[in-house]
Each structure stands twice: as structure tokens, then as C-alpha cells.
C-alpha positions in Angstrom: 0.0 0.0 0.0 1.3 3.5 -0.9 2.1 6.0 1.8 0.1 9.1 2.0 3.2 11.2 1.0 3.5 9.2 -2.2 -0.2 9.6 -3.0 0.0 13.4 -2.4 3.1 13.7 -4.5 1.5 11.8 -7.4 -1.6 13.9 -7.1 0.3 17.2 -7.4 2.5 15.8 -10.2 -0.7 14.8 -12.1 -2.0 18.3 -11.6 1.2 19.8 -13.0 1.0 17.5 -16.1 -2.5 18.6 -16.8 -1.6 22.3 -16.3 -0.8 23.9 -19.7 1.7 26.3 -18.2 3.5 23.9 -15.8 2.1 25.7 -12.8 -0.5 24.9 -10.2 -1.9 26.8 -7.3 -3.2 24.9 -4.3 -4.5 25.7 -0.9 -2.7 23.8 1.7 -5.8 23.4 4.0 -8.0 22.3 1.2 -5.5 19.7 0.0 -5.1 18.5 3.6 -8.9 18.1 3.9 -9.1 16.3 0.6 -6.5 13.7 1.8 -7.7 13.7 5.4 -4.3 14.6 6.7 -2.7 17.5 8.6 -1.4 20.6 6.7 2.0 19.7 8.0 1.9 16.5 5.9 1.4 18.7 2.8 4.4 20.8 3.9 6.4 17.7 4.3 5.6 16.5 0.8 6.4 19.9 -0.7 9.7 20.2 1.2 10.9 16.7 0.4 9.5 16.1 -3.1 9.2 19.5 -4.7 12.5 21.2 -3.9 14.4 23.5 -6.2 17.0 20.8 -6.7 14.3 18.6 -8.2 13.3 21.4 -10.7 10.4 23.0 -8.8 9.9 26.5 -7.7 7.5 27.0 -4.8 5.9 30.3 -3.9 3.8 30.5 -0.8 1.4 33.1 0.5 0.1 32.6 4.0 -3.1 33.9 5.5 -6.8 33.4 5.0 -6.7 33.4 1.2 -3.3 31.9 1.1 -2.0 29.5 -1.5 1.0 27.6 -2.7 2.1 28.0 -6.2 4.2 25.1 -7.6 6.0 25.7 -10.9 7.8 22.9 -12.7 11.0 24.0 -14.4 12.5 21.7 -17.0 16.1 21.7 -15.7 16.9 18.7 -17.8 16.6 20.7 -21.0 20.0 22.3 -20.2 22.6 20.0 -18.7 24.8 23.0 -17.7 22.0 24.5 -15.6 21.1 21.1 -14.1 24.7 20.4 -13.1 25.1 23.8 -11.6 22.0 23.5 -9.5 22.6 20.0 -8.3 26.4 19.9 -8.0 28.0 23.3 -7.9 25.5 25.2 -5.7 24.5 22.4 -3.3 23.0 23.0 0.1 25.3 25.8 1.1 27.5 28.3 -0.9 29.8 31.1 0.0 29.4 34.6 -1.4 32.5 34.4 -3.6 31.5 31.0 -5.1 27.9 32.3 -5.7 29.3 35.4 -7.4 31.5 33.2 -9.6 28.5 31.1 -10.7 26.5 34.3 -11.5 29.5 35.6 -13.5 29.6 32.3 -15.4 25.8 32.6 -16.2 26.5 36.1 -17.5 29.5 35.0 -19.6 27.4 32.1 -21.1 24.8 34.6 -22.1 22.1 33.0 -19.9 21.5 36.2 -18.0 21.9 39.9 -18.9 23.9 42.6 -17.0 20.9 43.8 -15.0 20.0 40.3 -13.9 23.6 39.6 -12.9 23.6 42.7 -10.7 20.2 42.0 -9.1 21.3 38.4 -8.3 24.5 39.6 -6.7 22.7 42.2 -4.6 20.0 39.6 -3.5 22.6 37.1 -2.2 25.2 39.6 -0.9 26.2 39.9 2.7 24.4 43.2 3.0 21.1 41.6 2.0 21.7 38.6 4.1 22.6 40.7 7.1 22.5 37.9 9.6 25.1 36.3 11.8 24.2 32.7 11.5 25.6 29.4 10.5 22.7 29.2 8.1 23.7 32.3 6.0 25.3 30.2 3.2 22.3 27.8 3.2 19.9 30.7 2.7 22.2 32.1 0.0 22.2 28.7 -1.8 18.4 28.5 -1.7 17.9 32.0 -3.0 20.5 31.5 -5.8 18.9 28.2 -6.9 15.4 29.7 -6.9 16.6 32.7 -9.0 18.2 30.5 -11.5 15.1 28.3 -11.8 12.9 31.4 -12.4 15.3 32.8 -15.0 15.5 29.6 -17.0 11.7 29.1 -16.9 11.2 32.6 -18.4 
């Protein structure tokens, strides 16, 4: 018998296949009610099965009318991008390494000058003004999400 996590994952993937634009919006509470599980179970599936390293971009809006938007990005269409996201960026990345990756994207013609500068500002130490062992993890997640959004466009 399949686990509830597998069933929820399959359900969301089927929704994405049916969506013409590779994007679905769901309400966490409604989905939890549909599957008769807790909203935290939905969060677990999203966190473990729909991460940016698997080619998904998730946007979440909390509150009464909140939703979760899941966008499938075809990272397999470009081996360079796929390798960069899965191998070079990883779960944590330093500012200098991240800047190097952004510079490479620019040199390869995958992003323009404006995008390069915006990306660098978004993951710079000034923007991530936190003293934490998680700063490089946050930087990694932001960089991967930005790259996924850019290649989707």
C-alpha cells in the first residue's frame, strides 16, 4: 500500500502534467482536507518532493486566502543548468562562489547585466545581514530559486 506522502506527490504531479503552463496553485488546508491529513503533511511533501534541486519553484502566500504555487521548471533541457543547481551550488554556498556562478551565467549569455547585478545584490552579505551558521544555506536556496525562475522565463 502506498504511503500518504507518495499519494499526495503523485496527485500534485498529475495536476502539473494537466496544467498547460507547468504551474498549479493549491490551498494547503483544502488539500489536507481532501487527503484527510494535517497541513504539516502537505508541507512535508512539498519540502521533500518538490524542492528547487528537483526542478520545482514554490511560492507560498500565507493567510486566509493563502495559496501555494508550484512551478515545474525543466532543468533537464540544459545539462549545464542542471549540473550547476545539483552539483555546484549544493545546500550551502559562499558569497564568492555564488558570485562566480553568476558571472559564469553572464558569460554564457544565460543572464543579462541587469539580472547579474540583481542576483548579486540579493545574495550579498548586505542583503543577508544575519550572523548565523545558516547564511550560506539561505544564499544557496535564493540562488537556486533565482536560476530556476530565470530559465523558466
